[in-house]
Phi, psi and omega in degrees: 000137179301145176299126187301145178230172180244122185227148180286132184240162175309145189282139172298164177292330174242137179310137180161182183250150180210164178230135171211164185251125174277176185299339181269359176093003179277140178278125181250125185247110180292136182284348177070042178310140179281059175230174185075017183289146177298148183301324184280346179280139176299152175288128175295149179291161182304315182298323180295316183293324178297317181296317179296321173301313175300321180292321178297319184298317181297315183294326178304312180290321178297307178307316182302304178304309181304310182293324182293316187291331180270355189258340186208142174286329175208142173306150175199213173090264191246020185227129186221135177291135180247342178157182177222139179242123173282131183222158182297146172300137183085356175287152171245163185210164172204169191241131174228101186062236181258029170247142166255123181249127187239121177248153181213134177248124179237143174261127185239180175300326179269008186114196180273145177229160178219152175213154181235134183238135180246137177237146177282140170248135023256359190275353173077010182287141187282132177260305184200159170229133183227146172292144176225163169290138182304132179228142178290325175199163182233156156216163187203171180211152188241125177236097187056240180261018178254129172258118182255112182241140174258126186242113184265136184300166185299321180270357177075024184251358178206152177234140179233128174258132180235133173258125178237165169290124178294337181275332189228348190073001182291149186277125177267319173199167182212145175203151179297156177085183183254146177244121176269131184278140167256121184300146176056035173219148168276003179248128180255176178245108172287124185219152173245126187270155175279122172279123173205178188291333177283000172114166173282157168093354184276321181223156184236159177220178174079283182194165170241129183243138170269124189243133172288114189291340177286321186245338186086002182288147181270125181278309181204163191220132177242110174293151182242125177284341178212202171275163187206163168248142191235129179228120165305140177239106178287159186154189175225098008275158180287150180224178178218133181258132176236118179248116183279164174296349171277357186070007169288136184240145181222142177245122183245139166299124187296324187284321191247340186076015175284142181281128179239004175183146176217161181180181183232135180245162179286158180301139177205181175273084182283134182205181181296341179249011175205117003275172176233149176259120191228116178060042178083354183242135178279128180237127185230140182251120187218160178291149167224188186297326186250355179164252181225142176240158168237126190238142174253138184240145172287157172233137022260352187279356182054037181281126181290138181242333180200160176207141181239115182276169175055048175269117187264341186286128161073164173238006178223158181243132172233158180272120178231081180070043180086357179253159177266110187253137178243117186265112177254176185293328182251342185204167169246132181244130178249126181248143172285125180295340176276328189239335186080005179289135182284124175275323173196160174230134179235123175297151180267107179296146182289142178094348186269136176226145182280148173284143181307128175071008181220070191297343182260008169251125193230148176238154174228099183300152165053043184249344182223092181053045179089346183271165179266127182276142176249140176217161174232135175281136177228100192057234180280003185235167172239142180231130177285126175267337182154193185233141176262163172305161173295142180086002180284147180217168169053065180270143168234152185241129164268189181298323178216018183225135173261134179236122183229151172276126182253347174199176180301330186231029179214141170242132174261146176244139180221138175272143172215154180248119182284000000 
């Protein structure tokens, strides 16, 4: 019997949770969104709604585990083991496209040294190893044959961006600061982060530079008189949004640096994830008289088009399949970026945690005979992909491959289909 999944089903006439079996034998568990109330019933209070949401989430997890254990002897379906890679103890790793990068910092008589090793995914074959300056942590992106890595110093006080050949590891160019990638563009944005108690990446200072990713050459430069938030804006042509600490906003053509729109936005907790440009519409979460609102703005003129007051979920906005998602402690709310209409709400089941850099891929340790369950969020539903061995930790996801540490000196690879 297939491993049971959790899928969104047509809503019942009266709000609540339900379980049914489809023709394929998979168990479908309704998430019980609080919609579909009969018109003559009174609207539940905010406290009742919160209690009901938590109760449904707890019931959901219990049903999921019980039904899963009874429906299959072993998980299967869309998760398959792909191999094992032996790595040095103490190494760290990250995924960039179809590359797995493993970094190691060692202390020698001459001081600290580093090296970076690349493995091809999904087969795990080693491509290259190169010496590097010691770094505290890495993150990376793959743009064609260019591997773009952000290397944070051991004390966390500086970032260097290095472009390497994805096939050989040879350095093409390097520069201080971080380079933000714009989807479908060969131009990135060179920025310098403000280090503060609230963490790196929230605000920028000094300047914004348009960087040719192939050569590292600067196309144009925008000096910043104070701090700002910068957002790459994908599209044709690609643009870049700059929100200054005065809440004055400017939209620039990424290729030329020409100003194509200006406006003023309300005070807000501006950061790298607020505001976000989603499907051509700017979406901002900001305080209002009673709490927080979410507002959608046209581009390039930054004209407000809709606003939803009293939005309690999350403090950041992300793009989830062309919708504006707000991740709260107990639920995820998805809004249409063009109208503000709520498309779906998904309760956060107890015990599940998102994988780093992949909020829609979730794991639940010790859920299946000591093993870890893997699930993928699909709109307002969760679907189980399979189970990982007991004790896996520190997972990262590529386009179709999951990498987890199975021992201090070993990484496991699994292929999965969303």
